[in-house]
N, C-alpha and C positions, 0 to 999 in steps of 0.2 A: 515856358512856353504855356501862354494864356491861357484858360477855356469857357469859350461862350456855350452851356447847355442847348440843345439843340432837341427839337421838336420833327423829326421829322415823317413826311408826310408819300402814305402808299395806297394809291389802288387795287381792291382786296380784288385778284383774277387773275392780270393785266402786266403785260399779255398772257401770262400762261399762270396756274397761282403756283409754276414752280420754280418761276422766272421772278416771279413776288419771292418767295420765299427767296431766292440769290440775292433780291436786291435788299433783302430784308437783313439778310448776314451784312452786306458790302452796308451799308448803315451804319451798324453795330461796329460790325472793323472802324467802320471811320471818323470813329462819334462822336453817334448820335443814340441823345438818354433817355428821348419816348418814342411810342412810334406812333403815329396816326395814319388808322387808315382808315378810308375809305371805305361803306357797301358804297357800289355804285349805284345811282337813281338814274331815273329818264328821267328831270324837267329839274337841272338845280337851278340855284339860284344865287350864288355865292361862285362859282367854281368860271377857271375864264380856258379856252380855248383845249390847252392842254388836254387837261382831267374831263372836261369834258367829252371831251374823242376818245379818254380812256374808256370812262363811263359807258358809252355809248356802245363799241366796240366789247367790253365785257360781257353788254348785256343781249348784246346779235346773238351771244354763243347760248343764253337762255341761264344765265349763270341765277342762285336766287342769291336773300339775305341769309339762309345757311348755308351755300356753300361760303357765303362771306368768311363768317363764323367755322368754318369750320377750317379753312383757311389762319385765322388768329388760334384757334386752337392749338395748330401745329406748331406757330412761330414763337407761342407763350414757352410750351412745352421745350421748345429750343433755347429759350434767352427768356425764362421764369422772372430772373432781376433787372424786365426790363416789360417800365407801367408801357400797356399797350390802352389807347385812345381811342371808343370809335366814332368817325368825321360822319355824318349821313341826316337828310331830313325831315320833317318827320311825319309824313306819310308812312316811313318803314317803321317809324319802329310806334306809331300810335293802328296801327292795322291789325299787326296780329295783338294788339295791347298791349298800354307800355309796364305794366308789370311785367308782362310775360319774358317780352321783347330784354328788358335788364335781365331779369333770369337766366336767361337763355344766356347774353353778353357775360355775364360776370359769371354763367359755369364757363365757357369757351375764355376766362382767361382776362375778360377788360376790365380796367380801374374806373378806368371817365369815356364819361362822353361830351360830344359836340354837337351842337343839332343848331345851323344859327336860323333856320325858323323856328323854333321854339320861341317866343321871346321870355326872357327869364320870371315872369311873375304870371305867364300866363300861359306854363308849359306844360301843361294834361297830366300833369304828377310823376314829371319826373324829375325830379329832386328827390324827392318825396319816393318813388321807387329805385333810386339810385344808391340812396340813403341803406333801404334795405337791406342793398344787395351787397353791399362792400364798395358803391363805384363814387363816386365824385361828376356832378354835372357841372360841365361848365359852358356858360354866359356867352357869348360876344358882342364887344362893344364895339361899336361904328362914331367913328367924328360926326356921320350925320343926327347919331344921338343928338336932343335937347337936352340941352345942361341937368337940368334937372330929374330927368328919365339916368340918366349917368349916373350923375349924385346916387340915386338910391339901386343904380343895380352895384354900384360899389361901400352901399349900406348895407346893403345886401348877407354880406356872411359865410359868400364864395367863394373855400379856399386860390381859388381860382378864377381865372378871369379869361378867358382868350381878346385880345386886342388885338380887332384888323384894323392896319395901322393908314391904312384909305381905307374912302367908299370903291365901289364898283365890285367886279373882281376879280382873284389869283391868277395870278401869273402874268401881268405888266409889273416892271419894276417898280420899284415905292424910292420917294429919294426923303433920310430920314432927320429931317430940319425939326428949331427947338421946336418947331408947333408937335411935330410928334409927339417931344417929347411931353411937352404940356399934355398931350393927351393921356399917354402913357403914369404920369402925374394922377393924371382924374381919375383914370381907369381903378388907380392902385390908392386911392385914397384914404377907404376902406378897410384895408389892410388886406385885400385878398393879393396874393404872387400871378402876374401877372404875363401872359405867356404871347410875347410879339411877334404878330405875321402878317405875310399877303405880301407878295410881292419881294421876298429874297431874296437874294441866287449867290452873297460869296459875302466873303469878310469884310470888306469895307462895310458893309449894313448892319457887320454882327458885332461893328469893333464898337458904331456910331451908336449902339445901344448897350453895350454893356455896360453891366452894372444900372440898371433903365427896366430890365423886366429876369426875369426867373430863366424863362428862355426863349430863344427866338425859335420863329414856326416856315419850314421848309417848307413847298410841295409842288410844285409844278417845274421849275426847276429840275428835281427828279425826276416826275413823271418822264418829262422832255427826257431824260438822260438816256433810262431806261425806251423807253419806245425808241432812239435811237440806235439800240447797243441790241433789236431784239434778236438778231440771231445769232447773236456768241457771246456763252453764257460768262467766258471769263473776262474777257471786255465791258459786258455789262456790271459786273464789278467794280474791277478795275475802277469806271472811271464811277460812279455812283461812289465807290468808300473814296476816291480824293476831292468827288465838288465838297464830302460831310466831312468831313478832313479843314477843308479852303474856309468853310462857314464857319467850323465850331473852335476851329489853332486861329487866336489872333495873333497877332505879329507882334 
């Protein structure tokens, strides 16, 4: 059976650290190749209701960046062969100092950073700080970008670019059409490998993206499943693993 690579999204600490670990195990068992762990932030700009709600709940417990990094360290310890990317927002990176944040992230086992509100060409030194610490900065390309700016990003030499497959926020369904594929081709014109996400939740979408992206990115679909099964760790594991397998294994 043909398989597409999957970057699967978790919100650190949601609904608890232990259940988040259980979800990570289920994602890997279901075929996830990369784990994207979101550090909860109080004012997200790109997240839909499911992820916003999860972040709000975790933050209400007094969850801190240090707690999220400790959880990432646990996940890395259990799955050292699975790349882990941090997804969060510029304020969390900038406040402690970009270099210090990247140093701590790398020590926790992080291999890449996705910070959607830091522009690729005005990133407060994030790309260089990642490089110094053996990580990669993965900028986000959106269909709303001008052709000139998209071309500039594509030619900037990033190993990976996250292509947001539509404008708006995460979590609502995305139709993959010829316009989507044309956008992906433009993002990858400079040779960067492309991660395609925003609204990915099923194998039909994966099939449409197969051969056009290095990996599909799915997030809100898993956060919703985790939230719905928060009272039964066994059911949570089974449901998350099943959905990951559906997205990654093509018919």
